[in-house]
Backbone as CSV, one residue per row, in Angstrom:
resi,resn,N_x,N_y,N_z,CA_x,CA_y,CA_z,C_x,C_y,C_z
1,UNK,91.529,225.089,136.518,91.258,224.308,137.724,92.433,223.369,137.993
2,UNK,92.912,223.344,139.224,94.036,222.498,139.595,93.587,221.041,139.672
3,UNK,94.505,220.169,139.297,94.205,218.738,139.378,95.479,217.981,139.722
4,UNK,95.289,216.727,140.057,96.406,215.827,140.365,96.264,214.578,139.523
5,UNK,97.393,213.947,139.248,97.350,212.631,138.617,97.581,211.599,139.715
6,UNK,96.731,210.592,139.737,96.856,209.529,140.729,97.055,208.190,140.038
7,UNK,97.945,207.383,140.595,98.067,205.987,140.187,97.071,205.229,141.049
8,UNK,96.077,204.604,140.412,95.003,203.898,141.125,95.338,202.410,141.170
9,UNK,95.223,201.831,142.363,95.491,200.398,142.517,94.514,199.796,143.510
10,UNK,94.413,198.475,143.462,93.522,197.740,144.356,94.329,196.951,145.369
11,UNK,93.748,196.886,146.564,94.144,195.905,147.570,92.821,195.314,148.010
12,UNK,92.594,194.074,147.643,91.275,193.483,147.872,90.252,194.243,147.057
13,UNK,89.125,194.586,147.673,88.069,195.322,146.973,88.211,196.839,147.127
14,UNK,89.239,197.281,147.833,89.421,198.709,148.085,90.280,199.341,146.998
15,UNK,89.904,200.573,146.616,90.694,201.323,145.642,91.516,202.384,146.367
16,UNK,92.796,202.425,146.038,93.717,203.387,146.626,94.377,204.168,145.506
17,UNK,94.919,205.314,145.862,95.661,206.118,144.906,96.899,206.696,145.547
18,UNK,97.924,206.892,144.715,99.138,207.596,145.137,99.385,208.676,144.108
19,UNK,99.676,209.879,144.584,100.016,210.975,143.681,101.180,210.532,142.799
20,UNK,101.040,210.726,141.496,102.043,210.240,140.547,103.408,210.874,140.781
21,UNK,103.446,212.025,141.440,104.731,212.667,141.730,105.597,211.837,142.672
22,UNK,104.995,210.922,143.430,105.756,210.045,144.317,106.233,208.773,143.597
23,UNK,105.665,208.466,142.427,105.877,207.167,141.784,107.053,207.219,140.801
24,UNK,108.011,206.299,140.997,109.139,206.165,140.061,108.799,205.219,138.925
25,UNK,108.220,204.057,139.281,107.903,203.044,138.276,106.925,202.033,138.852
26,UNK,106.374,201.226,137.965,105.479,200.132,138.352,106.095,198.871,137.778
27,UNK,106.345,197.891,138.619,107.100,196.699,138.236,106.310,195.424,138.491
28,UNK,106.641,194.395,137.708,106.145,193.056,138.006,106.937,192.539,139.203
29,UNK,106.317,191.650,140.004,107.057,191.122,141.155,108.337,190.409,140.707
30,UNK,109.393,190.655,141.466,110.656,189.973,141.233,111.073,189.332,142.548
31,UNK,112.165,188.593,142.521,112.605,187.877,143.712,112.819,188.832,144.880
32,UNK,112.224,188.479,146.018,112.345,189.281,147.228,113.232,188.511,148.207
33,UNK,114.227,189.202,148.735,115.140,188.618,149.705,114.672,189.011,151.099
34,UNK,114.372,188.006,151.919,113.834,188.250,153.267,114.902,188.879,154.161
35,UNK,114.442,189.720,155.100,115.328,190.356,156.073,114.883,189.884,157.451
36,UNK,115.801,189.298,158.238,115.398,188.860,159.577,115.134,190.042,160.507
37,UNK,114.287,189.802,161.508,113.995,190.773,162.572,113.452,192.109,162.062
38,UNK,112.584,192.054,161.056,111.902,193.267,160.595,110.410,193.069,160.814
39,UNK,109.654,194.153,160.874,108.202,193.996,161.024,107.628,193.133,159.900
40,UNK,106.547,192.456,160.206,105.906,191.509,159.297,105.583,192.113,157.926
41,UNK,105.198,193.404,157.896,104.778,194.001,156.633,105.939,194.296,155.688
42,UNK,107.180,194.261,156.199,108.328,194.444,155.305,108.616,193.096,154.667
43,UNK,108.327,193.012,153.383,108.460,191.756,152.646,109.932,191.388,152.488
44,UNK,110.796,192.397,152.300,112.229,192.139,152.139,112.863,193.161,151.218
45,UNK,113.910,192.726,150.524,114.652,193.589,149.611,114.554,193.053,148.190
46,UNK,114.557,193.972,147.225,114.645,193.577,145.822,115.845,194.290,145.205
47,UNK,116.408,193.668,144.173,117.481,194.276,143.399,116.857,194.676,142.067
48,UNK,116.608,195.964,141.895,115.942,196.466,140.695,116.921,197.337,139.914
49,UNK,117.313,196.852,138.756,118.244,197.569,137.894,119.483,198.041,138.652
50,UNK,120.033,197.133,139.465,121.271,197.420,140.167,121.128,198.201,141.461
51,UNK,119.906,198.564,141.831,119.686,199.265,143.097,118.837,198.381,144.010
52,UNK,119.171,198.397,145.296,118.453,197.588,146.279,117.390,198.466,146.947
53,UNK,116.155,197.953,146.988,115.045,198.688,147.593,114.315,197.791,148.591
54,UNK,113.814,198.401,149.661,112.949,197.705,150.612,111.565,197.593,149.990
55,UNK,110.900,196.460,150.226,109.558,196.245,149.687,108.596,196.018,150.847
56,UNK,107.483,196.772,150.810,106.451,196.692,151.846,105.193,196.085,151.240
57,UNK,104.655,195.071,151.909,103.410,194.451,151.469,102.260,195.261,152.072
58,UNK,101.528,195.996,151.221,100.466,196.867,151.747,99.319,196.080,152.369
59,UNK,99.070,194.850,151.917,98.035,194.028,152.568,98.397,193.828,154.040
60,UNK,99.649,193.454,154.299,100.086,193.233,155.679,100.124,194.552,156.442
61,UNK,100.573,195.615,155.782,100.681,196.920,156.451,99.326,197.407,156.927
62,UNK,98.276,197.105,156.145,96.925,197.553,156.490,96.125,196.469,157.214
63,UNK,96.814,195.432,157.696,96.177,194.336,158.444,95.050,193.677,157.660
64,UNK,95.276,193.450,156.366,94.306,192.756,155.524,94.805,191.325,155.317
65,UNK,93.901,190.394,155.011,94.347,189.010,154.788,95.340,188.950,153.622
66,UNK,96.371,188.142,153.781,97.364,188.022,152.709,96.844,187.085,151.621
67,UNK,97.461,187.168,150.463,97.125,186.259,149.366,98.376,186.033,148.534
68,UNK,98.323,184.978,147.734,99.453,184.672,146.856,99.590,185.757,145.790
69,UNK,100.821,186.027,145.383,101.034,186.948,144.270,100.607,186.253,142.991
70,UNK,100.050,187.025,142.047,99.651,186.460,140.757,100.058,187.414,139.637
71,UNK,99.538,187.184,138.431,99.917,188.009,137.281,99.505,189.467,137.435
72,UNK,98.499,189.738,138.277,98.042,191.118,138.485,98.877,191.866,139.520
73,UNK,99.564,191.124,140.388,100.339,191.741,141.464,101.415,192.649,140.885
74,UNK,101.572,193.821,141.492,102.588,194.771,141.032,103.334,195.349,142.233
75,UNK,104.521,195.857,141.953,105.296,196.600,142.940,105.379,198.034,142.426
76,UNK,104.840,198.970,143.204,104.917,200.388,142.846,106.133,200.954,143.576
77,UNK,107.115,201.417,142.792,108.329,201.997,143.371,108.066,203.478,143.611
78,UNK,108.167,203.907,144.891,107.820,205.276,145.266,108.964,205.958,146.022
79,UNK,108.960,207.276,145.947,109.830,208.108,146.789,109.013,208.489,148.005
80,UNK,109.541,208.203,149.179,108.828,208.546,150.408,109.855,208.830,151.492
81,UNK,109.734,210.004,152.114,110.663,210.384,153.194,112.125,210.210,152.775
82,UNK,112.474,210.665,151.589,113.833,210.588,151.027,114.334,209.145,150.893
83,UNK,113.436,208.172,150.894,113.782,206.778,150.622,113.039,206.340,149.369
84,UNK,113.584,205.356,148.687,112.880,204.751,147.563,112.496,203.347,148.006
85,UNK,111.186,203.073,148.042,110.685,201.780,148.498,109.666,201.239,147.501
86,UNK,109.390,199.955,147.607,108.369,199.334,146.775,107.151,198.987,147.605
87,UNK,105.967,199.236,147.047,104.709,198.835,147.673,104.126,197.698,146.857
88,UNK,103.906,196.539,147.487,103.270,195.419,146.794,101.768,195.617,146.857
89,UNK,101.116,195.638,145.685,99.666,195.833,145.591,99.073,194.713,144.750
90,UNK,97.755,194.497,144.888,97.095,193.415,144.154,97.063,193.692,142.652
91,UNK,96.807,194.958,142.290,96.649,195.268,140.867,96.707,196.779,140.682
92,UNK,97.446,197.229,139.659,97.412,198.641,139.290,96.344,198.763,138.218
93,UNK,95.374,199.657,138.453,94.216,199.764,137.561,94.414,200.799,136.454
94,UNK,94.825,202.028,136.848,94.852,203.122,135.879,95.587,204.310,136.473
95,UNK,95.857,205.278,135.610,96.367,206.579,136.042,95.322,207.591,135.609
96,UNK,94.839,208.384,136.578,93.750,209.312,136.270,94.069,210.721,136.751
97,UNK,93.435,211.706,136.121,93.456,213.091,136.587,92.259,213.288,137.501
98,UNK,92.493,213.921,138.643,91.407,214.225,139.577,91.472,215.715,139.875
99,UNK,90.364,216.409,139.643,90.293,217.825,139.995,90.359,217.960,141.511
100,UNK,91.097,218.969,141.969,91.238,219.181,143.412,89.888,219.323,144.117
101,UNK,88.876,219.841,143.415,87.562,220.002,144.048,86.904,218.652,144.354
102,UNK,87.403,217.564,143.732,86.873,216.223,144.000,87.677,215.472,145.056
103,UNK,88.617,216.170,145.689,89.432,215.545,146.734,89.090,216.214,148.054
104,UNK,88.726,215.379,149.033,88.403,215.883,150.364,89.514,215.510,151.328
105,UNK,89.632,216.290,152.393,90.575,215.943,153.447,90.133,214.641,154.099
106,UNK,91.052,214.019,154.787,90.741,212.791,155.498,89.659,213.073,156.527
107,UNK,88.606,212.236,156.592,87.574,212.438,157.618,88.206,212.511,159.011
108,UNK,87.675,213.385,159.865,88.300,213.666,161.159,88.445,212.426,162.037
109,UNK,87.507,211.518,161.977,87.598,210.300,162.799,88.854,209.525,162.429
110,UNK,89.143,209.469,161.133,90.317,208.726,160.665,91.584,209.523,160.926
111,UNK,91.546,210.836,160.689,92.769,211.628,160.829,93.245,211.703,162.274
112,UNK,92.361,211.417,163.229,92.770,211.414,164.630,93.561,210.147,164.990
113,UNK,93.497,209.151,164.162,94.244,207.926,164.433,95.737,208.213,164.336
114,UNK,96.506,207.441,165.078,97.945,207.661,165.097,98.561,207.416,163.724
115,UNK,98.098,206.386,163.047,98.669,206.058,161.750,97.917,206.832,160.676
116,UNK,98.554,207.847,160.165,97.908,208.699,159.166,98.379,208.306,157.779
117,UNK,98.002,207.112,157.341,98.373,206.623,156.013,97.648,207.403,154.924
118,UNK,96.515,207.999,155.282,95.618,208.585,154.282,95.827,210.083,154.214
119,UNK,96.058,210.601,152.995,96.217,212.051,152.855,94.948,212.711,152.339
120,UNK,93.989,211.911,151.876,92.727,212.457,151.396,91.873,211.373,150.780
121,UNK,90.698,211.794,150.317,89.757,210.870,149.683,89.275,211.527,148.390
122,UNK,89.409,210.791,147.282,88.936,211.311,145.994,87.588,210.684,145.675
123,UNK,86.671,211.521,145.173,85.353,211.037,144.749,85.279,211.224,143.243
124,UNK,85.163,210.099,142.534,85.139,210.151,141.070,84.028,209.237,140.567
125,UNK,83.020,209.821,139.938,81.923,209.044,139.345,81.383,207.975,140.289
126,UNK,81.106,208.348,141.529,80.537,207.402,142.482,81.558,206.509,143.165
127,UNK,82.811,206.583,142.746,83.862,205.782,143.386,84.501,206.603,144.492
128,UNK,84.967,205.922,145.510,85.755,206.566,146.554,87.134,205.935,146.512
129,UNK,88.138,206.790,146.346,89.520,206.333,146.254,90.291,206.928,147.418
130,UNK,90.905,206.060,148.202,91.677,206.483,149.363,93.075,206.867,148.871
131,UNK,93.449,208.130,149.101,94.759,208.602,148.655,95.754,208.404,149.791
132,UNK,96.813,207.652,149.491,97.793,207.323,150.522,98.865,208.391,150.655
133,UNK,99.373,208.512,151.864,100.547,209.319,152.151,101.718,208.329,152.242
134,UNK,102.550,208.218,151.188,103.602,207.195,151.189,104.559,207.304,152.372
135,UNK,104.861,208.515,152.809,105.770,208.677,153.937,105.241,208.052,155.210
136,UNK,103.936,208.175,155.444,103.323,207.591,156.643,103.289,206.073,156.546
137,UNK,103.128,205.553,155.332,103.070,204.095,155.155,104.402,203.459,155.527
138,UNK,105.510,204.132,155.188,106.808,203.503,155.454,107.343,203.787,156.843
139,UNK,106.766,204.767,157.567,107.311,205.057,158.889,106.958,203.903,159.824
140,UNK,107.944,203.473,160.560,107.739,202.358,161.485,107.584,202.964,162.868
141,UNK,106.383,202.878,163.381,106.074,203.464,164.682,106.660,202.610,165.800
142,UNK,106.885,203.235,166.933,107.389,202.512,168.091,106.475,201.353,168.452
143,UNK,105.166,201.541,168.312,104.229,200.475,168.651,104.489,199.223,167.825
144,UNK,104.822,199.405,166.539,105.111,198.244,165.698,106.299,197.484,166.267
145,UNK,107.335,198.229,166.660,108.527,197.585,167.192,108.229,196.918,168.528
146,UNK,107.438,197.576,169.355,107.071,196.995,170.656,106.276,195.715,170.443
147,UNK,105.320,195.732,169.505,104.534,194.534,169.230,105.438,193.405,168.749
148,UNK,106.396,193.715,167.867,107.302,192.691,167.367,108.157,192.130,168.500
149,UNK,108.633,193.020,169.394,109.433,192.552,170.517,108.583,191.688,171.449
150,UNK,107.325,192.054,171.630,106.431,191.255,172.477,106.249,189.862,171.879
151,UNK,106.088,189.805,170.561,105.960,188.498,169.896,107.220,187.681,170.135
152,UNK,108.395,188.337,169.988,109.666,187.635,170.163,109.789,187.086,171.577
153,UNK,109.380,187.872,172.598,109.567,187.464,173.982,108.648,186.299,174.365
154,UNK,107.598,186.057,173.573,106.712,184.945,173.898,107.137,183.644,173.226
155,UNK,108.165,183.722,172.370,108.659,182.503,171.721,109.502,181.707,172.709
156,UNK,109.552,180.409,172.486,110.372,179.551,173.334,111.843,179.897,173.121
157,UNK,112.621,179.936,174.188,114.055,180.196,174.005,114.698,179.058,173.240
158,UNK,115.695,179.395,172.465,116.420,178.381,171.700,117.483,177.785,172.613
159,UNK,117.473,176.467,172.661,118.443,175.773,173.502,119.826,175.876,172.850
160,UNK,120.802,176.242,173.654,122.179,176.243,173.155,122.658,174.797,173.110
161,UNK,123.425,174.434,172.051,123.914,173.062,172.001,124.876,172.807,173.176
162,UNK,124.774,171.617,173.743,125.644,171.259,174.858,127.075,171.125,174.357
163,UNK,128.020,171.625,175.146,129.429,171.492,174.745,129.862,170.062,174.984
164,UNK,130.739,169.592,174.086,131.185,168.201,174.199,132.469,168.124,174.985
């Protein structure tokens, strides 16, 4: 019987999984360098073992309330769309094997949504684990950029200093 290994993590009370084939490493939070003019969910850049990676806060990406990072917070370094990025999650719980027969396709109501973050749903011992599609999580849709530009256009213009 075919199976997959999933890295299981929490964001709030929700359990998510990423196929282990996408995962490079799981790291403790390190210093994040902010990047101006990026969507809110992009936390910034990290320097991990001499390589610079973009870090995405999954709470912000999924429009969930933000919270302070703590000892449980982790950064999952993943390969997605030929990029290596970090996903900030509340807690990494476990790595499990899931038989393919326990994985269902994304429910049609959800799969019709433009943002297809979900590649499936795993049912394990009464738990429901949302399996993420890392490539969809990192893709920045035009709507995100339009919303950010709309926010920018509603800000007060910055006064140029008067010449002396």
